[in-house]
C-alpha positions as CSV (number, residue, x, y, z in Angstrom):
1,M,52.6,-30.0,-186.1
2,S,52.2,-26.3,-187.4
3,T,54.7,-24.3,-189.3
4,R,55.2,-20.3,-189.1
5,T,57.2,-17.3,-190.5
6,R,60.2,-15.7,-189.2
7,G,61.7,-13.3,-191.4
8,G,60.8,-14.8,-194.5
9,T,61.9,-18.5,-193.4
10,H,59.3,-21.4,-192.3
11,V,60.2,-22.3,-188.3
12,V,58.2,-25.6,-187.4
13,D,56.8,-25.0,-184.0
14,G,59.4,-22.6,-183.2
15,P,62.5,-24.6,-182.7
16,C,64.7,-22.8,-185.0
17,T,63.8,-25.9,-187.7
18,Q,64.0,-24.2,-190.9
19,V,62.1,-25.1,-193.9
20,I,62.7,-24.5,-197.1
21,D,59.6,-24.5,-199.6
22,S,60.7,-23.6,-203.4
23,V,63.2,-24.7,-206.0
24,G,64.4,-21.4,-206.2
25,E,65.2,-21.2,-202.2
26,L,66.6,-24.7,-202.1
27,R,69.1,-23.8,-205.1
28,S,70.0,-20.0,-203.6
29,E,71.0,-22.3,-199.9
30,C,72.9,-24.7,-201.8
31,L,74.9,-22.0,-204.0
32,R,75.5,-19.8,-200.6
33,R,77.1,-22.7,-199.4
34,R,79.3,-23.5,-202.5
35,H,80.6,-19.9,-202.1
36,S,81.2,-20.4,-198.4
37,L,83.3,-23.9,-198.9
38,T,86.6,-23.7,-197.4
39,A,87.8,-27.5,-198.4
40,R,90.4,-27.7,-200.7
41,V,91.1,-30.7,-203.2
42,L,94.6,-31.3,-203.8
43,P,95.7,-33.4,-206.7
44,L,98.2,-36.1,-205.6
45,P,100.4,-38.6,-206.9
46,L,98.7,-42.5,-206.4
47,A,102.3,-43.5,-204.5
48,D,102.0,-40.6,-202.5
49,L,98.4,-41.1,-200.9
50,R,98.7,-41.4,-197.0
51,R,97.4,-45.0,-196.0
52,W,96.9,-46.4,-199.3
53,S,99.1,-48.6,-201.1
54,L,99.3,-51.8,-203.5
55,T,98.4,-54.9,-201.9
56,E,100.3,-58.3,-202.4
57,E,97.3,-59.1,-204.7
58,G,98.4,-55.9,-206.9
59,A,95.2,-53.8,-205.6
60,L,95.4,-50.2,-204.3
61,A,93.7,-50.7,-200.9
62,H,93.7,-48.5,-197.6
63,E,95.9,-50.1,-194.8
64,T,92.9,-50.7,-192.9
65,G,91.1,-53.0,-195.4
66,R,88.1,-51.1,-195.0
67,F,86.4,-48.2,-197.5
68,F,86.9,-49.4,-200.7
69,R,89.8,-50.4,-203.1
70,I,90.8,-50.4,-206.8
71,V,91.2,-53.9,-208.6
72,G,92.0,-54.7,-212.0
73,A,89.7,-57.1,-213.4
74,R,89.3,-59.1,-217.0
75,D,86.1,-60.3,-218.5
76,T,86.9,-62.8,-220.9
77,S,83.2,-64.0,-221.8
78,D,83.0,-63.0,-225.4
79,P,86.1,-63.8,-226.5
80,L,85.6,-61.8,-229.4
81,H,85.7,-58.2,-227.2
82,P,87.4,-59.1,-224.4
83,L,87.1,-56.3,-221.8
84,E,89.7,-55.6,-219.3
85,Q,89.7,-52.6,-216.9
86,P,90.2,-51.1,-213.0
87,L,87.1,-51.3,-211.4
88,I,86.2,-49.8,-207.9
89,E,84.9,-53.1,-205.1
90,Q,83.6,-51.9,-202.2
91,H,81.8,-54.7,-200.3
92,E,80.6,-52.6,-198.0
93,V,76.8,-51.8,-198.2
94,G,76.3,-48.4,-197.3
95,M,73.2,-46.7,-195.9
96,L,71.2,-43.8,-197.7
97,C,68.1,-42.2,-195.7
98,L,66.0,-40.1,-196.2
99,F,63.9,-39.0,-192.9
100,V,59.9,-37.7,-193.4
101,T,57.5,-36.5,-192.0
102,L,54.4,-35.1,-192.1
103,F,53.9,-30.9,-191.5
104,D,50.5,-29.4,-192.6
105,G,48.9,-32.6,-193.8
106,E,52.4,-32.9,-196.6
107,F,55.3,-35.3,-196.5
108,H,58.6,-33.1,-196.1
109,G,62.0,-34.9,-196.2
110,L,65.0,-33.8,-193.9
111,I,68.2,-32.9,-196.5
112,T,71.5,-31.9,-195.9
113,F,74.0,-30.2,-198.0
114,K,77.2,-32.9,-198.4
115,F,80.4,-31.7,-199.7
116,E,82.3,-34.6,-201.6
117,P,85.9,-34.2,-203.4
118,G,85.0,-35.4,-206.2
119,T,81.4,-33.6,-207.0
120,P,82.2,-30.7,-209.7
121,D,80.3,-27.4,-207.6
122,G,82.1,-29.3,-204.1
123,V,78.4,-28.9,-202.5
124,E,74.9,-30.9,-203.2
125,V,71.9,-31.6,-201.7
126,A,72.1,-34.9,-200.2
127,P,69.9,-37.2,-198.0
128,T,69.7,-37.3,-194.3
129,V,72.0,-39.9,-193.8
130,Q,74.6,-40.8,-196.5
131,A,77.5,-42.9,-195.2
132,T,79.5,-46.2,-195.8
133,R,79.2,-48.3,-193.1
134,S,83.2,-47.7,-192.4
135,N,82.0,-44.0,-191.7
136,Y,78.9,-44.7,-189.3
137,E,81.5,-47.6,-187.6
138,A,83.9,-44.3,-187.6
139,A,86.9,-46.9,-188.7
140,H,88.6,-43.4,-189.8
141,G,88.9,-42.7,-186.4
142,G,86.8,-39.3,-186.5
143,T,83.5,-38.7,-185.4
144,R,80.6,-40.6,-186.0
145,V,77.7,-39.7,-188.5
146,P,74.6,-37.7,-187.3
147,A,71.8,-40.1,-186.7
148,A,72.8,-43.3,-188.2
149,E,71.3,-45.3,-185.6
150,I,67.7,-44.1,-186.6
151,A,68.8,-44.6,-190.2
152,L,70.1,-48.4,-189.1
153,S,67.1,-48.7,-186.8
154,N,64.7,-52.2,-187.4
155,D,62.5,-50.3,-185.4
156,V,60.9,-47.4,-187.7
157,R,58.4,-47.0,-190.2
158,T,59.9,-47.2,-193.5
159,F,58.2,-45.9,-196.7
160,A,60.9,-47.8,-198.7
161,D,63.9,-50.0,-198.0
162,A,65.7,-52.1,-200.5
163,V,69.3,-52.6,-201.8
164,Q,69.9,-50.5,-205.1
165,R,72.8,-51.0,-207.2
166,E,75.4,-47.5,-208.5
167,Q,77.5,-47.9,-211.6
168,E,78.5,-51.0,-212.8
169,S,81.0,-49.7,-215.4
170,W,82.8,-48.4,-212.6
171,F,82.0,-50.7,-209.9
172,L,82.2,-54.4,-209.1
173,G,78.6,-55.2,-208.0
174,K,78.5,-52.3,-205.2
175,V,75.4,-51.5,-203.5
176,N,73.5,-49.2,-201.2
177,R,71.0,-49.9,-198.7
178,N,68.1,-47.0,-199.6
179,R,65.3,-45.9,-197.0
180,V,62.6,-43.3,-196.4
181,V,62.0,-43.4,-192.8
182,R,58.7,-41.5,-191.7
183,L,59.4,-40.0,-188.1
184,A,56.5,-38.6,-185.9
185,P,56.6,-34.8,-186.0
186,S,57.8,-34.5,-182.6
187,E,60.2,-37.1,-183.2
188,A,61.1,-35.0,-186.3
189,V,62.2,-31.8,-184.4
190,E,64.1,-33.5,-182.2
191,V,66.2,-34.6,-184.9
192,A,66.2,-32.0,-187.1
193,R,67.8,-30.0,-183.8
194,S,70.9,-32.7,-183.8
195,L,71.3,-31.6,-187.5
196,P,72.1,-28.1,-187.4
197,E,72.9,-27.9,-191.4
198,S,69.7,-29.6,-192.3
199,R,66.6,-28.2,-193.6
200,W,62.8,-29.7,-194.3
201,V,61.8,-29.3,-197.5
202,P,58.3,-30.5,-199.1
203,I,58.6,-33.8,-201.4
204,R,56.6,-32.4,-204.4
205,V,59.7,-29.3,-204.4
206,L,62.5,-32.2,-203.7
207,L,60.9,-34.0,-206.9
208,A,60.8,-30.4,-208.9
209,A,64.7,-30.1,-207.8
210,A,65.6,-33.0,-209.9
211,L,64.6,-31.4,-213.0
212,E,67.2,-28.8,-212.2
213,S,70.9,-29.3,-213.4
214,R,73.5,-30.1,-210.8
215,L,71.5,-29.4,-207.7
216,L,70.5,-32.9,-206.1
217,N,73.5,-35.4,-205.7
218,M,73.0,-38.8,-207.0
219,D,72.6,-40.5,-203.2
220,L,69.3,-38.3,-202.7
221,R,68.1,-39.0,-206.2
222,S,68.5,-42.5,-205.5
223,V,66.1,-42.6,-202.4
224,L,63.7,-40.0,-204.2
225,S,63.2,-42.4,-207.1
226,M,61.7,-44.8,-204.3
227,W,58.8,-42.2,-203.2
228,P,55.9,-43.9,-204.3
229,L,53.8,-42.9,-206.9
230,E,50.8,-42.6,-205.2
231,A,52.2,-40.5,-202.9
232,L,52.7,-37.4,-205.6
233,S,49.7,-35.3,-204.4
234,P,50.7,-32.4,-201.9
235,V,47.9,-33.6,-199.8
236,V,48.4,-37.8,-198.7
237,P,46.5,-39.1,-195.5
238,H,47.6,-42.8,-195.9
239,L,50.8,-44.1,-198.2
240,A,51.2,-48.0,-198.3
241,E,54.2,-49.2,-196.7
242,E,55.1,-52.2,-198.2
243,P,56.1,-52.2,-201.8
244,P,54.7,-54.9,-204.1
245,T,56.7,-57.9,-204.7
246,R,54.5,-60.0,-207.1
247,G,54.9,-60.4,-211.0
248,L,58.7,-59.1,-210.9
249,E,61.1,-61.1,-213.1
250,P,64.7,-61.7,-211.5
251,P,67.7,-60.3,-213.6
252,V,69.0,-62.6,-216.2
253,G,72.9,-63.3,-216.9
254,R,75.3,-62.0,-215.1
255,S,79.4,-60.9,-215.1
256,S,81.7,-63.3,-213.6
257,P,85.4,-60.7,-214.2
258,A,88.3,-62.3,-213.0
259,L,90.4,-60.4,-210.7
260,V,94.0,-59.7,-211.8
261,P,96.7,-57.0,-210.9
262,L,96.6,-53.5,-211.7
263,R,100.4,-53.5,-213.3
264,R,99.2,-56.6,-215.7
265,L,96.2,-54.9,-217.2
266,S,97.3,-54.9,-220.9
267,E,95.9,-51.5,-221.8
268,W,96.3,-50.1,-218.8
269,Y,99.7,-48.4,-217.4
270,M,100.1,-47.2,-213.6
271,A,102.5,-44.1,-213.3
272,D,101.3,-40.9,-210.9
273,N,97.7,-42.0,-211.9
274,I,96.2,-45.3,-213.7
275,E,95.8,-44.4,-217.6
276,H,94.7,-46.1,-220.4
277,R,97.1,-46.1,-222.9
278,Q,95.3,-44.3,-225.5
279,R,94.2,-41.8,-222.7
280,R,90.5,-43.4,-223.2
281,F,87.7,-44.1,-221.0
282,F,88.9,-42.7,-217.5
283,S,91.8,-42.3,-215.5
284,V,91.9,-43.0,-211.7
285,V,93.7,-40.4,-209.9
286,G,94.7,-39.4,-206.4
287,C,93.9,-36.4,-203.9
288,R,94.3,-35.2,-200.7
289,V,91.1,-33.4,-199.3
290,E,91.4,-30.6,-196.6
291,G,89.8,-27.8,-194.5
292,Q,86.2,-29.1,-194.5
293,G,83.7,-30.1,-191.7
294,R,83.3,-33.8,-192.3
295,E,84.0,-36.7,-189.7
296,V,87.8,-36.3,-189.7
297,A,90.0,-33.4,-190.8
298,S,91.6,-34.8,-193.8
299,W,91.8,-37.7,-195.7
300,D,93.5,-38.9,-199.2
301,Q,92.0,-41.1,-201.1
302,P,92.1,-42.1,-205.3
303,L,88.9,-40.9,-207.4
304,L,88.2,-42.1,-210.7
305,A,88.0,-39.6,-213.5
306,P,86.0,-40.2,-216.6
307,A,86.7,-39.2,-219.8
308,G,84.1,-37.3,-220.8
309,M,80.7,-36.6,-220.3
310,G,77.7,-39.6,-219.7
311,Q,74.6,-39.3,-222.2
312,C,71.3,-41.0,-220.3
313,T,68.1,-40.4,-222.5
314,L,64.6,-42.3,-221.6
315,L,61.6,-41.8,-224.3
316,M,58.7,-42.3,-223.0
317,Q,54.9,-42.8,-224.6
318,R,51.4,-43.2,-223.6
319,S,49.5,-46.5,-224.3
320,V,46.5,-48.4,-223.5
321,R,48.4,-49.5,-220.5
322,G,49.5,-46.2,-219.4
323,L,52.8,-44.6,-219.6
324,E,55.5,-46.7,-220.9
325,L,59.3,-46.4,-220.8
326,L,62.0,-47.5,-223.1
327,V,64.2,-49.9,-221.3
328,A,66.7,-52.5,-221.7
329,D,68.8,-55.1,-219.8
330,R,72.6,-54.8,-219.9
331,V,75.2,-56.8,-218.1
332,R,78.1,-54.7,-217.5
333,I,81.9,-55.7,-216.5
334,G,80.9,-55.2,-213.1
335,S,77.4,-56.2,-213.2
336,V,78.3,-59.3,-210.9
337,R,74.6,-59.6,-209.3
338,G,72.5,-60.1,-212.9
339,A,71.6,-58.0,-215.4
340,S,70.6,-54.2,-214.4
341,L,67.6,-52.8,-216.4
342,E,68.3,-49.1,-217.7
343,A,66.9,-46.9,-220.1
344,R,67.2,-47.8,-224.0
345,F,69.6,-45.1,-225.0
346,Q,73.2,-44.7,-222.3
347,R,76.6,-44.4,-222.8
348,G,79.3,-42.9,-221.5
349,D,80.6,-46.6,-220.8
350,I,83.5,-48.5,-221.8
351,A,81.8,-51.4,-223.4
352,D,80.4,-49.3,-226.6
353,H,82.8,-46.6,-226.6
354,A,82.9,-45.8,-230.5
355,T,82.0,-48.9,-232.1
356,G,79.6,-49.6,-234.6
357,A,77.1,-50.4,-231.9
358,R,77.2,-46.7,-230.2
359,R,76.8,-45.3,-233.8
360,L,73.6,-46.8,-234.4
361,S,72.2,-46.5,-230.9
362,M,73.2,-42.8,-231.1
363,S,71.4,-42.8,-234.3
364,E,68.3,-44.6,-233.1
365,E,68.4,-42.1,-230.2
366,A,68.6,-38.9,-232.4
367,S,65.5,-40.6,-234.1
368,G,63.3,-41.2,-231.2
369,L,64.2,-37.7,-229.5
370,A,62.8,-35.9,-233.0
371,R,59.7,-37.5,-232.8
372,C,59.3,-36.3,-229.4
373,A,56.2,-33.7,-228.5
374,T,58.6,-32.7,-225.6
375,V,62.3,-33.2,-224.3
376,H,63.3,-32.2,-220.6
377,A,67.2,-32.2,-220.5
378,V,69.2,-31.7,-217.5
379,V,72.6,-32.5,-216.4
380,H,73.1,-34.3,-213.2
381,A,76.3,-35.0,-211.2
382,E,77.5,-38.3,-210.3
383,E,79.0,-40.0,-207.0
384,G,81.3,-37.2,-205.6
385,G,82.7,-39.6,-203.4
386,R,84.2,-42.1,-205.4
387,F,84.3,-40.5,-209.0
388,R,86.1,-36.8,-210.0
389,G,83.9,-34.6,-212.3
390,A,81.4,-37.3,-213.5
391,L,78.5,-35.5,-215.4
392,T,75.8,-37.2,-217.3
393,T,73.1,-35.6,-219.6
394,Y,69.7,-36.8,-218.9
395,Q,66.9,-36.3,-221.5
396,L,63.4,-37.5,-221.1
397,G,61.4,-37.4,-224.3
398,L,57.4,-38.2,-224.6
399,L,56.7,-39.1,-228.0
400,S,54.1,-37.5,-230.0
401,D,50.6,-39.0,-230.4
402,A,51.5,-38.6,-234.0
403,A,54.7,-40.4,-234.0
404,G,54.0,-43.1,-235.9
405,E,55.7,-46.5,-235.4
406,R,57.6,-46.9,-231.9
407,P,61.0,-47.3,-231.7
408,A,62.1,-51.1,-231.4
409,G,62.8,-52.1,-227.9
410,R,61.4,-53.3,-224.7
411,W,58.8,-51.2,-223.5
412,M,57.4,-51.4,-219.8
413,T,54.8,-49.3,-217.8
414,L,55.7,-46.8,-215.1
415,R,53.6,-48.9,-212.6
416,E,56.5,-51.9,-213.7
417,V,59.4,-50.1,-213.6
418,E,58.1,-48.4,-210.4
419,A,57.1,-51.6,-208.6
420,L,61.0,-53.3,-209.9
421,G,62.7,-50.2,-208.4
422,Q,60.8,-50.5,-204.9
423,R,61.8,-53.6,-205.0
424,G,65.3,-53.0,-205.4
425,D,68.6,-54.2,-206.7
426,R,67.7,-54.3,-210.1
427,L,67.1,-50.7,-211.5
428,G,70.7,-49.1,-213.2
429,V,71.1,-45.6,-211.2
430,E,70.7,-44.0,-214.4
431,L,66.9,-45.3,-215.0
432,R,66.5,-44.6,-210.9
433,T,67.4,-40.4,-211.8
434,C,65.4,-41.0,-214.7
435,L,62.7,-42.4,-212.5
436,V,62.6,-39.3,-210.4
437,M,62.9,-37.0,-212.9
438,V,59.4,-38.8,-214.3
439,K,58.0,-38.2,-210.8
440,G,59.1,-34.6,-210.8
441,L,57.2,-34.0,-214.0
442,L,54.2,-35.7,-212.3
443,A,54.2,-33.7,-209.2
444,T,54.7,-30.4,-211.1
445,G,52.0,-31.4,-213.6
446,V,54.3,-31.5,-216.6
447,L,53.5,-34.7,-217.3
448,T,50.2,-36.7,-216.7
449,T,50.0,-40.5,-216.6
């Protein structure tokens, strides 16, 4: 398989399969699509959403029973700090899949540019296939998701294939299947032809793009976090296809919230939206989406709208064991699958808002960052299909060799965290974003192990 240049754009074997080979070109193409976007997202009262209503159990659900629903949850496991809030319940396991192939000895990924109603910038760079089960089974009555049959196939070669969790402060145990599927070059060209809005991008460029603000969507960052460390060099003749499975500890602890009607949440009320009585944390709002090129021409849905920006800081250090990351196990209200491994410093959730523990964590985080030789910070948008305007500031800090005593907490090597990520169902989505950023720093030579 070879490439050649036509008018400044790389073309693979001449069938108009375009290759974007720099982060600058990727951002420019994404900006062009944002500027030409014709979609409109109109706010609506929840009561006016077409095909959505309160069920007998008091949940906000779609009339088909598919997609997802908004439920009330109450956790009294800690009598001193009982917690209740709305949660997004989505039993269906969605598919997030990146197709990869070798062009001129270098791995490329097939990306798309995806509009989501809650994405602050409208369009972001997405994996090849990104769909809920309801979408790829066409429960909406519209067209089917292109290339979904390949993403779902059991007869393909995979570099990564695991179930991964999403935000457990906002979701009730939601997971998606994340896959990296390798295609033969000839097959890859044919698949790209069936996806006219797709582009091939070198994996090293996609990893570097994770270091740019508001460019890669959450789903692509999640899949890319599973790109193997041993495959970070530009040319990879051989790549292991089975993730390690030994020595990985199981998650401990889990949440068991009781589901209650939304109208019985004492600290929340329903009017046009679902709001906290003190206007804190987040709200659940309605919207109507029109004028875009998705599987259906128009649809209504609720979105969770955070009250503020989240914060996630991953401290790193070098030791005789290699590069180490400061992490912590946490059980959120939606952690029904067990504790998730997260960055030690992570805020923006309902559990630690404006508490003494939160203030202490912020002080420890600031102290740690002050001792870092370098800090890389970006802002990423979270899931635009379920959240409205959810943004998180991510910071990676490498402690100076002269920083003195390291911050207290659980230190794991990059290889250990990588192994857990490959196995799946263990790392929080924010830590997976941090992990892909670490791999971006490694791929660009800014960081070494």
